[in-house]
N, C-alpha and C positions, 0 to 999 in steps of 0.2 A: 286426636290430632289437635283439637282446639286447646287442650291442656298444654300440649307441647309448644304450640305457637304463642302461648301467653307467658312462657317462662321469661324471667328478667334477663337483660343484657348483663354480661360480666363487667363489673366495675373496674376502674383502672387502679384502684388501691383499696385496701381493707380499712373500713371504718366500722368498728364493732357497734357503735351507737346507731347505725343505720337500721331502720325497721326491716330491711331486707334480710339481715342475718338472723333475726328472730323468726322469720317465716321459713327459713331453709329446712328445719326439721319437718315441718308440716308438708312442704313440697316433696321432700324425699319419701315421706310416708305415703303420699299419694302415688308416687312412682312405684312403690312396692305393691300397692293395691292394684294398680293397672297391670303390673307384671303378673300377679297371681291370676287375675281375670283372663289375661291373654293366654296363660298356660293352660287354662281350663277349656279354651276354645278348640273346636275340632273343625278342620277345613273339609269341605265336601268335594273339592276338585283342586287341580293344580294351580289355577289362578288364585283361588282363595288362600291356598297354602303360601304362595309367594307374597300375597298382600299381608298375611299374618306374620310372616318372618320379617318383612320390612317394618311393620308396626312395632314388633318386639325390639328390633334394632334401634328404632327411633326413641322408644321409651328408655332403653338402656343407655343411649347416648345422652339423653337429657338428665338421667339420674347421675351419670358420671360427671356431668358438668356441675350439678348441684353439690356433689360430694367434694369435688376439687375446690369449689367456692367455699364450702364449709371449712375446709382444711387450710384456706388461705393461699392455695396454689393457683393464682389467677392466670398465669401463662398457660398452664395445662387446661384450666377451665375454659379459656378463650378458644384454644385449639379444638377442644371437644365440642364446644358450642358451634363452631364453624362446621364440623362434621355432622352435628345434629341437624343444622339447617339444610345441608345438602341432602340428608336422608329424608327430611320433610318435603323438600321440593320433588325428589324422585317418587316418593309415595303419593303425593298429590297428583302427579302426572299418571301414575299407575291406576289410581282410583277414578280419575276424572274421565268423563265422556267427551271432553274437548280434545281436539287434535289440531296443533298449530304447525306450520311449516318449519322444519328444522334444516337450515341451510347446510350445517356442518355434516349432515348425514347423507347429503346428495353426492353423486359422482362428480368428478372434476368436469367431465363432459360426456353426455350420453348421445351416441350417434343416432339411435333410433328416435328419440324425442327431440334431439338438438337442444337440450336444456343443459346449461352450465351451472356449476355451483356459484359462479360469480354473477349470474343474471339477477336482475332486481326482483325481489320477492316482497309482496305485500304482507308484512307480518301481522297486520290487523285482521287478516282473513284466514279462516280455518274451517274445520268441520266439527259438527256436534252430533251425537247419536241420540235420536228421539224415537218415538213410535207413533203410529196412527192414533189420533185422539178418539176415534170411535171405538167403543168397547167391543163391538162385534167384529172388529178387524185386529187392531193392536199390532199391526205389522211393523217391525223395526225398520228404520230407514236412516240415512245419513243426510244431514241438512247443512248447506253452506252457511257459515256463520261469520259475522263481522263484529269486531269489538265496538264499532261505532253505531250499531243498530240493535234494537231490542225486539222489533216486531217482524214476524215472518208469516207468509201464507203459503205453505207447501201443499202439494197434492199427493195423496197416497198412491204409490204405483200399484198396490194390490187391489184396493176397492175403488180408486179413482175419485174419491171425495176430497174436498178441500177443507182444511182446518186452519186454526190460528195458533201461533206459538209466540209466547212472550218470554224472553230470557232476561233475567235480572239476578242480582246478588241479594241474599237475605241479610238485612241489618238487624231485625228484631222480630219476634213473633209472640203472640199470646194465644193460649187455648183455654177454653172454658167448657166444662162438661154440662150439657143440658139433658133434658129428659129424652133418652134414647138416641142422642147424637152428640157430636163434638162441634164446637164453633171455633174457628181459627181466624185470627187477625194478623196479617203479614205486613211488615214494613220493608219495602224493597228499594233497591237502588238500580235504576236502569242504565243503559249505555251512556246517556247524557248526564249521569250523576244526579239525576232528579229523584226525589223520594216519591214512591208510589205505594199506596195502601190497598191491599186486597183482602176481602173477607169472604169466607165460604163456610159451609157446614158439611159434615160428613156423617153418615149413619152406618158405616160399615163396622165400626168398633176396632178397626186395625190401628196399629201403632205407627205413627208417622216418623220416619227416621230422618231427622234434620237438626242442624245446629246453626248458630249464627255464622255468617260469612260463607255459607254454602251458595253455590250458583244453582238456580232453579230454572226450569223451563215449564211454564204454565201452558197447558194444552186446552184450547177452547174448540167447541164444535157448534155448528148451526144445525138445528133439527128440522128447519123448514128451508129446504134448498131453493124453493121458488121465491122466498122473501129476500130483500136486499141484505147482503152479507156484510154487516158492519160490526165494529167492535162492541157497540152497545147491545147488539142482538145475540152476541156469542155467550155460550154457557160453559163454565169451567168443567172439564171432564177429568183431568188428571194433572198431577204435579210430578215432574221428573227431577230428581235430585242429581244434577250433572256432576257434582263433586263426589258422590258416594254410590253411584250406580243403583239407584233405588227409584221405583215408580210407584207413586201413591195414587191409586184409582179411587175417585170419589164415588160414594154411594148416595143416591138421592134420599132425602129424609121424607118418608111418606108414611101414612098411618097403616100399620099392619093390624087391622081391627081385631080379627079373631085371635091371632097369635098373641097379641098384647093382652087381650082380655083374659085368656086362659093360661098363658105361660108367664105373664108379668112383663113390666116395662123394661126390666134389665135382663131378660132372658137371652142366653147366648145364641139361641136359634134364630133370633130376629135378623142378625147380620147376614146369615146365609140366605134367608128368605129375600132380603132386599137385594142381595147380589144376584140371585136367580131372576128377580124382576128386572134388574138393570141389564144383565148380560144376555138373557135369553128372551124373556117375554117382550121387552120393549124393542127388540131388534126386528120384530115382524108385525105385520098389520093386525093379524088376529090376536097376537099376544098383547098388543096395545089396547085392543078392544076389550080383552079379558081383564086387564088391569083397570081400565076405565069403569067397567061394570062392577068390579069388586069394590072400588072406591064409592060407587053409588049405592050398592046394596049392603056393603059391610056393616055400617052402623045399625041398620035394621036387623041384619042377621044376628049381631051380637046381642041386641035387646031380646030377641026371640029366644036365643039359646040360653041366656041367663035366667029366663023364666022356667027353664027345665033343668033343675039341679041334678037330676040323674044322668044328664048328658055330659057333665063336667069332666069326669074321669075318662070316658071314651074319647072325647074330643082331644084331651091332652095326649092320650096315647096315639091318636091318629096324627096329630101335629108332629110328635116326635118321630113317628114312623116315616112321615114325609121328609122330615129333616135328615134322617139317616139315608134315605134314598137320594136326596139332593147332595149329600156329602160324597156319595159314590160318583154321581154324575158330574159334579163340579170339581172333582179332584181333591176333596177334603175328607176322605174316608178316615175314620179313626183307626188306631191300631187294633189288631185282633183281640187283645186282652182288655180293650176299653169296656167299661161297664155299660150295660144296656138298661136304660131306665124306662 
């Protein structure tokens, strides 16, 4: 969609010396590449199938615009581009978690609600779909949203806890791979058109699905309910991509002493161990005590175990056995034909 939105406007006349005409073959080739990739995609449900068809139609319309431009048929190219922009708007609404009031779809007069199509409507207010910021709950909910405000403090109807939501548009972002985690730097634009920079680290190893111009909802939590609940005390828990229906749950970066020592710093098992820590252990009192004790005794245990070379292979097998059990519990079980190491 970003590629489609960046296509040039159709010029009013043909000027072959313009740089645009030299770029057209490359842009058409890009359209062919996206078309082949979309053809290889398989939808898992009806909603995804509709989104996939809409995306194919958008790419096809943009490609037709470029072909007409290349042939010098500017009138047809302009009409095709108008059609492509309409498809882009419809697809954005289909993918977005935003919902704005649509006056033209209301009844002329509803006797039950006494609401008329011609009543004044605040077009700056709508709804947005988010979820509870606490990883132990994650209950989806609808949040009243305003174009003129970026900060919200909703309460989860399921668990009753209050969390913080910051809604902004992504202008630019950078990511840097560190030892065992990823570091992100976001440059956002809030409802007052002010630039805001947010930095965070993630140790899950998951891929964050985001591009420039996406609208994001940053979910913050307070882990000490008795303390004053201010923005400075809040901790980022998840990032909801409102434009593309994707929730990116952050995993805390903490030392997995034993697993790192015997499996390696880049071991794939580390992300699931951290997820089990965040979603299961840290959600209960005794689980938090177990994590605290592990962090206190972990370095000593690693030094002791490394002095016993004969324990290296049994510990690796034990860690991988635990990983397979966690895959089943956390819903990440490998296929039946996956190799067992």
